[in-house]
N, C-alpha and C positions, 0 to 999 in steps of 0.2 A: 106979618110973617107969613111965610108959605107954608102950603101944607107938609112939604117934606121937612121943613124944619120944625113943625109942630110934632111930627111922628119921631123925629130924632129926640126932641126934647122929651116927648112922653114915655120912651122906651126905658124900662128899669135897668138899672146898674148891676152887673154880675158880681156877686161877692166874693172878696179874695179869701181863700181858706188858710188858716194859720198852720202849724206843725201839727202832725197827727198825735191823739193822746195815746199813750201806752196801755197795753192789754192788761188787765189786772191779774191774768193767769200766769203771764210771763214771770212774775215774781215767786210762784209757787213750784216752776217747772222742776229746778234743781232739788228742792228739799223732797219733792214727791218721788223723783228718781231715786234719791238716797234711801228714803224709806223703803221703796220696792227692792232696791238691792239688799238692804238690811234684812228684809223678810225672807228673800232668796237665800241669804246667807245663813239664816236662822233655821230656815226649813232644811238646808243642807247638813247643818251642823246636827239638828236632830236625828236625820236620816243615818248620818254616820254614826252617832252614839248608839242607835239601835241595831244597826248592822254590827257593830262591833260588840255590842252585848250579845247579839245572837251567835257571832263568831266564837266568843268567848264562852259561851253556854255551850256550843257544839264542841268546841276543844275540851273543856271540862268533861263533858259527857263522853268524848271519845277517850279521853286519858281513864276516866272511871270505868268505862266499858273494858279497856285493854287491861286495867288493873283486875278487874273482874274475871276477865278471860285467862289471864296469867294464875291468878289464884285458883281458878276452876281446874286449870291444867295441871298445877302442882298437888292440888287435892287428888286429882284423877290420878297422876303418876304415883303418889303415894300410896294410894289404895291398890295399885297393880303390883306394888312390891312388898306387900305385907303377907304374913303367914296365911296360907289359904288361897292365896290369889298368885303368888308368883310362879307357881308351876304352870299354870294356864298361860300366864304372860308369856314364858318362855317357849312353851311348845307351840303357842300361836304364832311366835317369831321366827320358829325354825325354817319354814318355806323360804322367807326372804334371805335368811342367813346362809342357807345351802340350797340355791336352786338348782344345782347340777344332779341332785339325786338325794337318796334317803339314807346314804350310808356315810359316815364321817370316818375318814382314814386317820388313825390315831398312833400308829407305829410302824416302823419297819425294821427288820432284823436281816442283816447280811452276815451270813456265816458259810463255812466250808463243812459239808457232810461227807463223811467216809463210809463207804459200803463195802463189806467184805464177805467173801464166801469161801468155803473151804470144802474139799471133798476128797476123802481118803478112801483107798480101794485096797481090799486084801482077797485072797483066795486060799484054798485048800484049808477051810476052816480057821481063817484069819492067821494061818502059819506063814504064809507068803505075803509079804507087803509089796503093792504094786505101786505104791507113791501116792502124794497128795497134790491135788491141784488147788492153787490158791487163786482167786480173783478178786482185784480191788478196783473201786471206782472212787476218786475224789471229784466233787463237783460244788462249785459255789452256788448258793441259794439264797433268794430274797423271800422272806415271809412278810407278808402285809396283814395287818391287823385293823379291823374296823368295827364301828359301833353304830348299831341301828338308831337312826333319829326318829323312827316311829315306834322305838322301843318305850318301855315303862319308865319315863324320866320323873324325877320328883325333886323340887327345889324347896328348901326350907330356910328360915330366918331365924339366925341365933346371935341377937346383938347386931354387930357390924359385920358378921360372917354369913356367906350364902354357902348352906351345905347342899351339896349335889350328890344325889343317889342317881348314878348312871347305869344303863344296861350294861351287861358285861360284854367285853370286847371278844371278838371272834376271829379266826383266821380267814383271810381270802383264800379260795380254792381255784386251781391248784397254785402251789408255791412257784415262784419263777425260778427255773433251772437254767443257769448260764451254760450251755453245752460247748459254747466256743472255748471255755477254759476248763472243760472236763479232762481229767486225767484218768487213764486206764493202765492196769499193770496184771500179768498173768504169770503164774509159775505153775509148771505141770510136773507131775511125778515121771520117773524114768519109764514107767510103762503106761503112761495115761495120754490120751489124745483127744480128751473133751474140753480143753480150755476154752475154744471158741463158744461152744454151746453153753457152758457155765457163764461166761461172759455175757452172753445175750440174755440169758434168764436173769442175771443180777441187774442188767440194765433195766429190763422190764419191770423189776420191783422197785425200781427208785421212787417213781411218782406216788404210788399209794403209801409207801414207807415214809415219804416227806409229808404227806397230809395227815398222817398219824402224828409224825413229830410237831408239826405245827400247832395241834391242839393239846399237847401234853403239857402237864405242869411245868417241868423244867423250862421248856421254852417260853411259856406265857410269864413265868416270873421273871425271865430275862427282860422283857419289855413292859412289866406292870407299870412301874413308875414313869416310863415315857408314855404310856396310854394316858395316866393319870394327868400328867402334865398337859398333854394335848386337850383333854377335856376342860381343865381349868382354863387355858387360853381361849377355847371356844365361848364358854361362859362369860369370861371377862370382856372379850369383844362385844358381847351382846350387851353386858352393863354399861360399856363405854358409849354405845350407841344410844342407850337410854339415860345417859348422864347419871348413872347410878354407881359407878367406880370411882370413888373419891373418899377423901379421909373422914367426911361428915355422913357418909352413907354405907356403902359395902366397900371395906377395905381388905378383905381377906376371903379366900374361897377354899373350902374342902371338897375333895372329890372322893365318894366311895362308890365301889362297884356293888352291883346287886348281890353277888354272892358274898361279898364281905359284910354287907349290912345285914345278912342273915345271922352272923356269926359275932359280930362286934358293934358296940355302941358308937356313935358318932363322935362321942368325947375321946375316943382312943385314937382317933387319927388327928394328925397335924394339918394346918393349912398348907396348901400347895403353892398359893399365890399370895403374897401381901404386899400392899402399898407401902414404899420405903418412906420414913418421915425423913 
């Protein structure tokens, strides 16, 4: 046998590999993945529950806080409309109710005033009659009446009635004279030439006379109830803004002026405004 044949015979044979054996971890791959998915789901569920509990707690706290706030506001409102406090509450609100000034117009009176002046002249120890000059002026007038919002207001609580002691009303000066509708008339005696002078003097006296008329008792009595109603409406509007004009709170208003309160008890006055049932 040759050397080459001996080498060939002596070389070891290469083993033939069979099929690869499976990896033992492959069997656990999906179970492990499912376990991790379950853990993630559990963690998410726990976080959701915790967040929900916190949100529920926050909502509950918010509702509780809102209820407390409403309750506190109700208590505060009730306190502001009790005896001893209601006057302060009203006077504090006046600037916002009447931002245009410190006077509340409560009435207007439209009327026509007549002014007459006569002058009789005689001579010769009243034996000779020289005639009478008569001058007359008719003029439409508007009187306006005001109440000071800075005056001594007083409000009281009588059950469901708000009793208002208001400052006295006063006329605005001067009264408005409508000269475009003024009527003049003069008659002079047979020996008199003074009608123009007399008419001029009469016209000059109109304004001071009207100012006196505006403040006298007859004129003020003509508009007293109109003034009373205007004050009641003013107070009612304030109660409406404060949600106090209702059947379970204030449902009637009495208005008494300062000069009336000095002579009469509140029980002698009937309500000016009442809620109709």
